[in-house]
C-alpha positions as CSV (number, residue, x, y, z in Angstrom):
1,M,100.8,126.0,85.2
2,A,99.8,126.6,88.8
3,I,97.1,129.0,87.6
4,F,95.7,127.0,84.6
5,N,96.2,123.4,85.8
6,G,94.2,123.2,89.0
7,G,92.1,120.7,87.2
8,N,92.7,118.3,84.2
9,T,91.0,120.3,81.6
10,N,91.7,119.1,78.0
11,L,92.2,122.6,76.7
12,Y,95.0,123.3,79.2
13,I,96.6,119.9,78.5
14,Q,96.8,120.8,74.8
15,V,98.2,124.3,75.6
16,N,100.8,122.7,77.9
17,F,101.8,120.2,75.2
18,V,102.3,123.0,72.6
19,L,104.4,125.2,75.0
20,I,106.6,122.4,76.3
21,S,107.1,121.1,72.8
22,I,108.4,124.5,71.7
23,L,110.7,124.6,74.7
24,F,111.9,121.1,74.0
25,L,112.9,122.1,70.5
26,F,114.8,125.1,71.8
27,V,116.6,122.9,74.3
28,L,117.6,120.5,71.5
29,R,119.3,123.3,69.6
30,E,121.7,124.2,72.5
31,K,124.8,122.0,72.4
32,N,125.3,121.5,76.2
33,Y,121.6,120.6,76.8
34,S,121.6,118.4,73.7
35,A,124.6,116.6,75.1
36,H,122.9,116.1,78.4
37,I,119.8,114.7,76.7
38,K,121.9,112.1,74.8
39,K,123.6,111.1,78.0
40,I,120.3,110.7,79.9
41,I,118.8,108.6,77.1
42,S,122.0,106.5,76.8
43,N,122.0,105.8,80.5
44,N,118.3,104.9,80.6
45,K,117.7,103.1,77.3
46,L,115.4,100.4,78.7
47,A,113.3,102.8,80.7
48,F,112.7,105.0,77.7
49,K,111.9,102.1,75.4
50,L,109.3,100.9,77.9
51,Y,107.8,104.4,78.1
52,I,107.6,104.5,74.3
53,L,105.8,101.2,74.4
54,F,103.5,102.6,77.0
55,I,102.7,105.6,74.7
56,S,102.2,103.2,71.8
57,F,99.7,101.2,73.9
58,L,97.7,104.3,74.7
59,I,97.5,105.1,71.0
60,F,96.4,101.6,70.3
61,Q,93.6,102.0,72.9
62,S,92.3,105.0,71.0
63,L,92.6,103.7,67.4
64,P,89.4,102.5,65.6
65,L,89.6,98.7,65.4
66,P,87.3,96.4,63.5
67,F,84.2,96.1,65.6
68,D,84.4,92.3,66.0
69,W,87.9,92.6,67.4
70,L,86.4,94.3,70.5
71,S,85.0,90.9,71.6
72,F,88.6,90.0,72.4
73,F,90.2,93.3,73.4
74,S,87.2,94.8,75.3
75,P,84.3,92.3,75.7
76,E,82.5,94.8,78.1
77,K,82.4,97.6,75.5
78,Y,81.6,95.1,72.8
79,G,78.5,94.2,74.9
80,F,77.6,97.8,75.4
81,L,77.7,98.6,71.7
82,K,75.8,95.4,70.8
83,E,72.9,96.4,73.1
84,L,72.9,99.8,71.4
85,E,72.8,98.2,68.0
86,Y,76.0,100.0,67.0
87,G,76.0,100.4,63.3
88,L,79.6,101.3,62.4
89,N,82.3,98.8,61.5
90,F,85.0,100.3,63.7
91,A,85.3,101.2,67.4
92,S,88.2,101.8,69.8
93,I,89.0,100.0,73.1
94,S,88.8,103.3,75.0
95,L,85.4,104.3,76.3
96,S,86.4,107.9,75.5
97,P,88.8,108.2,72.6
98,F,88.5,112.0,72.8
99,N,89.7,112.1,76.4
100,S,92.3,109.4,75.7
101,Y,93.8,111.6,72.9
102,F,94.4,114.4,75.4
103,S,95.8,112.0,77.9
104,I,98.4,110.9,75.4
105,L,99.4,114.5,74.9
106,N,99.7,114.9,78.7
107,Y,102.0,111.8,79.0
108,L,104.1,113.1,76.2
109,S,104.3,116.4,77.9
110,L,105.5,114.7,81.2
111,F,108.2,112.9,79.2
112,M,109.5,116.2,77.8
113,F,109.3,117.9,81.2
114,L,111.5,115.1,82.6
115,I,114.0,115.3,79.8
116,I,114.2,119.1,79.9
117,F,114.6,119.3,83.6
118,R,117.3,116.6,83.9
119,S,119.2,118.2,81.1
120,I,119.0,121.8,82.2
121,F,119.3,121.6,86.0
122,Y,122.8,120.2,86.1
123,K,124.3,122.4,88.9
124,K,123.5,122.6,92.6
125,K,122.8,126.3,92.5
126,Y,120.1,125.6,89.9
127,I,118.5,123.0,92.2
128,F,118.4,125.4,95.1
129,F,117.0,128.1,92.9
130,L,114.2,125.7,92.0
131,Y,113.5,124.8,95.6
132,F,113.3,128.6,96.4
133,Y,111.1,129.3,93.5
134,L,108.7,126.4,94.2
135,A,108.4,127.6,97.9
136,F,107.7,131.1,96.6
137,L,105.1,129.8,94.1
138,G,103.4,127.8,96.8
139,A,103.3,130.9,99.1
140,L,102.0,133.1,96.3
141,T,99.1,130.7,95.5
142,A,98.4,130.1,99.2
143,S,98.2,133.8,99.8
144,I,95.6,134.3,97.1
145,A,93.6,131.3,98.4
146,I,93.8,132.5,102.0
147,Y,92.6,136.0,101.0
148,L,89.6,134.5,99.2
149,Y,88.9,132.4,102.2
150,L,89.1,135.3,104.6
151,I,86.7,137.5,102.6
152,G,84.3,134.7,102.4
153,L,84.3,134.0,98.7
154,K,85.1,130.4,99.3
155,P,84.2,128.1,102.2
156,K,87.7,126.7,102.1
157,S,91.0,127.7,100.8
158,T,91.6,126.5,97.2
159,G,92.7,129.6,95.2
160,F,93.0,128.7,91.5
161,F,92.3,125.1,92.2
162,V,88.9,123.4,91.8
163,N,89.5,121.0,94.7
164,G,90.8,121.5,98.2
165,T,92.7,118.2,98.3
166,V,94.4,118.8,94.9
167,F,95.4,122.3,96.2
168,S,96.8,120.9,99.4
169,C,98.8,118.2,97.6
170,F,100.3,120.9,95.3
171,L,101.1,123.0,98.4
172,L,102.6,120.0,100.2
173,L,105.1,119.6,97.3
174,C,106.0,123.3,97.6
175,F,106.3,122.8,101.3
176,L,108.7,119.9,100.9
177,S,110.7,122.1,98.5
178,G,111.1,124.8,101.1
179,I,112.1,122.3,103.7
180,E,114.7,120.8,101.4
181,Y,116.1,124.3,100.8
182,L,116.5,124.9,104.5
183,K,117.9,121.5,105.2
184,N,120.6,121.4,102.5
185,I,121.5,125.1,101.9
186,N,124.3,125.0,104.5
187,Q,125.9,122.1,102.8
188,Y,126.0,123.9,99.5
189,K,127.6,127.2,100.6
190,K,128.8,129.2,103.6
191,N,126.4,131.4,105.5
192,D,126.4,134.9,104.1
193,R,124.1,137.9,104.1
194,E,122.1,136.7,101.0
195,D,121.8,133.2,102.4
196,F,120.7,134.5,105.7
197,F,117.8,136.5,104.2
198,N,116.9,133.7,101.8
199,K,116.3,131.4,104.9
200,I,114.0,134.0,106.4
201,Y,112.1,134.4,103.1
202,V,111.7,130.6,102.8
203,R,110.5,130.4,106.4
204,I,107.8,133.0,105.6
205,F,106.9,131.0,102.5
206,I,106.5,127.9,104.6
207,L,104.3,129.7,107.0
208,L,101.9,130.8,104.3
209,I,101.9,127.4,102.7
210,T,101.0,125.7,106.0
211,I,98.1,128.1,106.5
212,G,96.9,127.3,103.0
213,I,97.0,123.6,103.6
214,I,95.2,123.9,107.0
215,T,92.4,126.2,105.5
216,S,92.0,123.9,102.5
217,Y,90.1,121.6,104.9
218,S,91.7,118.6,103.2
219,R,92.1,115.6,105.5
220,L,94.7,114.0,103.3
221,G,96.6,117.2,102.8
222,N,96.7,118.0,106.5
223,F,97.6,114.4,107.4
224,L,100.5,114.4,104.9
225,L,101.7,117.8,106.3
226,I,101.9,116.8,109.9
227,S,103.2,113.3,109.2
228,S,105.9,114.7,106.9
229,I,107.0,117.1,109.6
230,I,107.2,114.3,112.2
231,L,109.2,112.2,109.8
232,Y,111.6,115.1,109.1
233,I,112.1,115.7,112.8
234,S,112.6,112.0,113.5
235,H,115.2,111.8,110.8
236,E,117.1,114.8,112.1
237,L,117.1,113.4,115.6
238,Y,118.3,110.1,114.4
239,T,121.1,111.5,112.3
240,N,122.0,114.0,115.0
241,D,123.6,116.4,112.5
242,K,124.7,119.4,114.6
243,T,125.2,121.5,111.5
244,N,121.4,121.3,110.9
245,R,120.2,122.6,114.2
246,F,118.6,125.6,112.6
247,F,116.7,123.3,110.3
248,L,115.4,121.2,113.2
249,I,114.4,124.2,115.2
250,T,112.5,125.5,112.2
251,L,110.6,122.2,112.0
252,I,109.6,122.4,115.6
253,L,108.4,126.0,115.2
254,I,106.3,124.8,112.2
255,V,104.6,122.2,114.5
256,L,104.1,124.6,117.4
257,L,103.3,127.9,115.6
258,D,101.9,127.1,112.1
259,V,100.0,123.9,112.7
260,I,98.8,124.3,116.3
261,V,98.4,128.1,116.9
262,L,97.4,129.1,113.4
263,G,95.3,126.0,113.0
264,L,93.4,126.8,116.1
265,Y,92.9,130.4,114.9
266,F,91.7,129.6,111.4
267,V,89.6,126.4,111.9
268,G,89.0,126.1,115.7
269,P,90.0,123.4,118.2
270,E,87.1,121.0,117.2
271,N,87.9,121.2,113.5
272,L,91.7,121.1,113.8
273,I,91.8,117.5,115.2
274,S,89.3,116.3,112.6
275,R,91.5,117.8,109.8
276,F,94.2,115.4,110.8
277,A,92.0,112.4,111.5
278,F,92.5,111.2,108.0
279,L,93.0,107.5,108.4
280,E,90.0,107.0,110.7
281,E,87.7,108.9,108.4
282,E,88.9,107.4,105.1
283,I,89.6,103.8,106.0
284,T,86.3,103.3,107.7
285,G,84.5,103.5,104.3
286,Y,86.6,100.6,102.9
287,I,85.6,98.1,105.7
288,P,83.4,95.4,104.0
289,S,80.7,95.7,106.7
290,F,80.4,99.4,106.3
291,T,77.3,100.6,104.4
292,E,76.9,104.1,103.0
293,S,73.7,106.0,102.8
294,N,75.1,108.4,100.2
295,V,77.7,108.2,97.5
296,T,81.2,108.5,99.1
297,R,84.8,108.4,98.0
298,A,85.0,104.8,99.3
299,S,81.9,103.8,97.3
300,L,83.4,105.2,94.1
301,T,86.6,103.3,94.7
302,K,84.7,100.1,95.4
303,F,82.8,100.6,92.2
304,A,86.0,101.2,90.2
305,L,87.6,98.1,91.8
306,F,84.6,95.9,90.9
307,E,84.5,97.2,87.3
308,L,88.2,96.8,86.9
309,K,88.0,93.0,86.3
310,K,85.9,93.6,83.2
311,F,88.7,95.5,81.6
312,I,91.6,93.8,83.3
313,L,94.0,93.3,80.3
314,F,93.5,96.3,77.9
315,G,91.7,98.8,80.2
316,Y,89.0,101.2,79.4
317,G,91.2,104.1,78.2
318,S,92.5,107.2,79.9
319,G,89.7,109.5,80.8
320,G,87.2,106.7,80.3
321,F,86.1,106.4,84.0
322,E,83.4,109.1,83.8
323,Y,81.7,107.2,80.9
324,L,82.0,103.9,82.8
325,F,80.4,105.6,85.8
326,K,77.5,106.9,83.7
327,I,76.9,103.4,82.2
328,N,77.2,101.1,85.2
329,F,76.9,103.0,88.4
330,E,73.5,102.8,90.2
331,N,71.5,106.0,90.2
332,S,74.1,107.8,88.1
333,S,71.4,110.0,86.6
334,T,71.5,112.4,89.6
335,I,75.3,112.3,90.4
336,Y,78.5,112.6,88.4
337,S,82.1,111.6,88.9
338,A,85.1,111.8,86.6
339,H,87.5,110.1,89.0
340,A,87.5,106.9,91.1
341,H,89.0,108.8,94.1
342,S,91.7,106.2,94.1
343,D,94.3,106.9,91.4
344,F,95.9,103.5,91.8
345,I,92.7,101.7,91.0
346,Q,91.8,104.1,88.2
347,F,95.2,103.9,86.6
348,I,94.9,100.1,86.5
349,G,91.4,100.4,85.1
350,E,92.5,102.9,82.4
351,F,95.6,101.1,81.3
352,G,94.8,97.5,82.1
353,I,97.4,95.2,83.4
354,I,99.4,95.5,80.1
355,G,99.6,99.3,80.1
356,F,100.0,99.6,83.8
357,S,102.9,97.1,83.8
358,L,104.7,99.1,81.0
359,I,104.6,102.4,82.9
360,I,105.5,100.8,86.3
361,L,108.5,99.0,84.7
362,S,109.6,102.2,83.0
363,I,109.6,104.1,86.3
364,L,111.4,101.3,88.1
365,F,114.2,101.1,85.6
366,L,114.5,104.9,85.6
367,C,114.9,104.9,89.4
368,A,117.2,101.9,89.7
369,N,120.2,103.5,91.2
370,K,121.6,104.0,94.7
371,S,121.5,107.7,94.6
372,F,117.8,107.6,94.2
373,L,117.4,106.1,97.7
374,S,117.4,109.4,99.6
375,F,115.2,110.6,102.4
376,K,113.6,113.2,100.2
377,N,112.6,110.5,97.7
378,F,111.3,108.4,100.6
379,L,109.0,111.2,101.6
380,L,107.9,111.7,98.1
381,F,107.1,108.0,97.7
382,Y,105.3,108.1,101.1
383,S,103.1,111.0,100.0
384,L,102.6,109.6,96.5
385,I,101.4,106.2,97.8
386,L,98.8,107.8,100.1
387,I,97.6,110.1,97.2
388,L,97.4,107.2,94.8
389,I,95.3,105.1,97.2
390,F,93.0,107.7,98.7
391,D,92.6,110.5,96.1
392,F,92.6,111.5,92.4
393,S,95.2,114.3,92.7
394,F,97.9,112.4,90.7
395,H,95.6,112.7,87.6
396,I,96.1,116.5,87.8
397,P,98.9,117.8,85.5
398,I,100.5,120.3,87.9
399,V,100.8,117.6,90.6
400,Q,102.3,115.2,88.2
401,V,104.9,117.7,87.0
402,L,106.0,118.7,90.5
403,F,106.4,115.0,91.5
404,I,108.5,114.4,88.4
405,L,110.7,117.5,89.0
406,L,111.3,116.7,92.7
407,F,112.0,113.0,92.0
408,S,114.5,114.1,89.3
409,I,116.6,116.1,91.7
410,D,119.7,114.0,92.4
411,N,122.9,115.6,93.8
412,D,125.1,112.8,92.5
413,R,123.7,113.1,89.0
414,V,124.0,116.9,89.1
415,E,127.8,116.6,89.8
416,S,128.3,114.0,87.1
417,F,127.0,116.5,84.5
418,D,129.4,119.3,85.3
419,H,132.1,118.0,83.1
420,I,129.8,117.9,80.1
421,S,128.8,121.5,80.5
422,N,132.4,122.6,80.7
423,R,133.4,121.1,77.3
């Protein structure tokens, strides 16, 4: 997935759906996993019912409806087709039924990923294996990206990914996995030879991931990296856990060595500061008095926000923004954009208030438990909010999957499933 999902290509979404569906069927055949799935669904009935309604709503957006019905469900599209003297008797709410079809497959895949992960990873050792693997995966992809960067094939480090910010967001989640491994491994088992070397390996993985984020030249990625490290250090100082001294020292070394020394080496002193000046650079474009001479991320977001009110109830369909852009954006003949560069605004536009409310309520009911309120999940929410507001990375399948997997990790839930697996 890391190789083939650096973008949101419809072909790869379809391949993902086929592969995860096959795995899902295999999981259902195994008694322990099947018992876990039944328990998960039983404990979260309302959340899953709302998600099924959300999927049903996406299907409704894509279905051909009697043309006159669009005057109620999508007056803006009705006006478009009237001007074009649309000759057919049926049309869908979605501006792009083709893209919406693949989006439905993607959201079904995410549902199966969540179910499979929560049913299979029911022991702590599995969770730490996942943390270790994700840190390794991030280091591997970062190494390839750094190599391409150093030999001059790319002006910035992106590796398999088509966009530096998407790549840096992916690496950030791998970075958080490595940090969580170092932070919690001592609480899971006693120090031994294998554990000692695993810590060294993860520290090397984190080093490579940090270089990958810095050389991606993504302001958002770099800002999330340094702010996450600061939040981790602040949390450790506040809790004053003496058993985690090694972890705290590791974080300080990351700040001193990885970010400062390696940042100065790879991008230079003048560029290093600008890489972390995310808020100043991004927020300026949203000030009402600010005028752009060129098309910027802020101008795309403003456009999406302005158009949103025309599709406020039923939306313009998943994947429909690029067509909305071609139709209504000024001078769109010379530029192209498939995303609003604000996932939050684009999701509301795609789903409308109805669809957006369904998915939000489903997530809230799924997360409504005390064990969900952990520092790890706080950091994930912090990162997700900034990504949703200032970028389009959460539309990318691999980023969506990693967020789902990391949010799903819950030590209390892991322990509660042990008795099922022992039957």
